[in-house]
Each structure stands twice: as C-alpha cells, then as structure tokens.
C-alpha positions, 0 to 999 in steps of 0.5 A: 200939637205936632212940631211943624218941623217934623211935619216938614220932615215927614213931608220930604221924606215922602217925597224922597221915598215917591222920587226913588220907587219912581225912579227904580220903576222906570229903571225897570221898565227901561231895561225891559224896554231896552230888551223889546228894542234890541229884539226889534231891531235884531228884526229889523236888521236880519238881513245883516245878522250872522248868527241871530239864533240860540240854536247852532243848527238853525244859525246853520240853516240861516247862514244857507238861506243868505246864500241862496234866498233874498228879499221876501223868500229870506224874510219869510224863512227868517220867521221860520227859523224864529219859530223852529229855534224855539222848538229845538231850544225846547226839545233841547230842555225836554231831552235834559230833563229826560221827559221826551220819553216816546219821541213824539217831539223831536219827531215834530221837530225833525219833520218842521226841520225837513220841511224848512230844509225842503220848503226854501231849498236849502238841502237836496238830499231831504228832496228824496226822502220826503214821508210818503202820501198815502198814495205813494205809499202803496208804492215801493219804500226806498231809503236812502240810507244803505243800513236803513234800507237793508234793515226796512227790505228785512222788516217788510219780510218779517209778516207784520201786519199793515198797522205795524207796518205803517208805525215801524215805516214812520219811526225809519222815516226819522231816523232817515231824517235825523241822519240827513240833519247830522249830515247837512249840519257837520257839512256845513261845518267843514264849509265853514273851516273850507281851506278854499275860504282862507279859513283854516288857519284862522280856525286852526289858531283860534282852536288852540288859543280856546281849547274848550272850543275845540273840546265842545266841537268834539263832544258835539260831534261824539254825542250826534253819531252816538244819538245815530247808533242809537236810533239803529238800536232802537229801530233793532229792538223795535222790529224784534219786539213787534209780533209777527202774526200772532202777538206774544205779550209779554206782561199776564194781564194784557195777555189773558185779556188778548185770551178771553178777547179771542172768544168773543164773536168779534170781526177780524177788523175789531179784534185787530183794533182791540188787539192794537189798543193791547199793544198801547196799554203794554207799552204803557206798563212798561212806561210805569214799571220803568218809573216805578223802579226810578222812584225805587232807586231815587227813594234809597237815595234819600234813606241813605241821606237820612230824615232831615233831606228835602225831597228833591222835585226829581223824586216829587216829578217822578212819584207824580208820573208814576201815580198818574200813570198807574191811575190811567192804567187802573182805569184802562184795564177796568174798560178793558174787562168790561167791554170783554164782559159784555162782548162775551155775555152778547156771544152767549145770547 
C-alpha cells in the first residue's frame, strides 16, 4: 500500500511544477507581447519619433521628411522608410559577409533610396539624375558629377556595342546615385551641427566627452569617401576591360567557343546574343577562380592549425559556393558546345 502522506507530497509537487511552468510561459509571452506593444506604440506615435530606425541614413531621411511633410504623406513616408530600413540593414549584413559580389543588392537599395527622395521631394539633387526611360535614352545622357560625365564621354567614343553601352550606363547611374546619397547624408549631418541652430558648442562638448563617437563619425566619413573612390576605379576597370568591336576573351575556353561560333551561319543578331552569353560566362569563370583562390588560402590556414581544428563556417561556405559555381559552369559549357555542334551541322547541310 502507498502511504497517504507520500501521495499527498507527489500531488503537491506536481501542482507546484505546473504553476512554475505557467509562470515561465506567461513571463516569456509577456516579454514578447511587451516588445510587440512597444513597437506598435512607436508606430502609433510615429510623428513624435526622432530616430525610430536602425540605420542613420534612414533616420536622416525621416528628420528631413518631418520638416516638409505632414498628415497622410508623412505616414506614407514612415511606412516606406520602415521597409527601406530593413533593406539597408540587410545590405550592411551582406557587405560584412562579402556576399553581394555582383552589387545587385546595393543597386536595388540605391534605387529605392532615390525613389523615396524623389517621390517625397526630400532632395532636389536626385530630380536631375533620374535613370532614363527607353524614350529618353535616345537623347544625350548627362551626369551631374563632372568626373562621371568626362568618363562617360570617353566611353561613348570607345566604339562599344549598344548592349554594352546600356549596361555601362546603368553602372554609371548607380555611381551617381551613390555620390548623391553621400552628399545628402553628410549635408544633413552638417545641418545638425550648424551654429545657427545653437548646437555647435553642444556638439563639440559631446564629442570631447565621448571621443569614441567622434572617432566613429570620422571613420564613417572616410569609409564613404573610400566607397566613392572605389566606385570610380571599378568603372574605369570595367571600361578598360570591355571589348570595343571584336570581343577579346581572356579565358581560352571562352575564346575557343567564340571562334567556333563565328564559323556557323548564325545571323549577326544571333552572334551578338551568343557573344553576350559568353561575356557572362567568362564573368562566372572569373568568379569561380576567385572563390577557388580563397578556398585554397583557407585550406592552407586550416592545415597550419593542425588536425584537431574545427572547420569554420566560412570555409564551408567557400566550398559550397565553389562547388555550386563549378556545376553551373560545367553545365553551361556543355550546353554551349551542344548548341555550336548543332549549328555547325546545320551549316554543312
């Protein structure tokens, strides 16, 4: 027989455990609910928020918007910036991981940033630098930045194909938008330290008390300037590496494919299309070569650490990217050869 006292003790212990679990669950739920409530409260009181976003450049846009907008328009701006803030944060993460290798994400974020500035009338600079439509592309392209305009004039006279010029023009617009973004952000930052607002003495005092903040500001300005400079260098490299009339492929595999293509009876339009495909293919080959080099460096570093070392995620990521690119390149190369063989057989008939 069970002792009544033991049964009672077990019952009391069970009730106590259930009560504790309920408290823990309620506590976790309360924390989650509180966070959601705080976020909802912030959204409801958006007009009085000074810096509601994570990214500084987005908060600067919000500060400018509050000065010139109100009502529904201001609410729309807040909603747009809330989404854009997430995009900027994601781009920052991609840059830290060096995963935006082709700059596609940066281009999307820059374009959206420009769209917000233009739509809400927050900066006149962007109004004169709209990416042209198909109709306006027929007219002369003019960049506000004098260095960009000079580079563009040289590119126009280099004898590039229409397709290459169109691609190059988009890269130039992205650089112009980057310059405009830099100018806008730092102009707004300077306004915050304008002596007319009686904030200069306070700013100096704050930076003297918090030297880390001053260093961070200085480092951010230097980084932005470096990004702009690298943008010019990348454009110069792109222009110098682009074929003028006859494409010169550096990779022997691609050069061989192009040589075979010229022996087919393809039309000029078909050859131009195939040439564009080969240019993209060569770009993939360069990408794979880069990842292969990084993988080899990583492997050597692991060998130096000995046999018991845990393989880091970065090395696994490099292996995965390299393998994926390798499979894609192998398939593309095989597809090119099949198409060329078929075209040659058709030419001989």
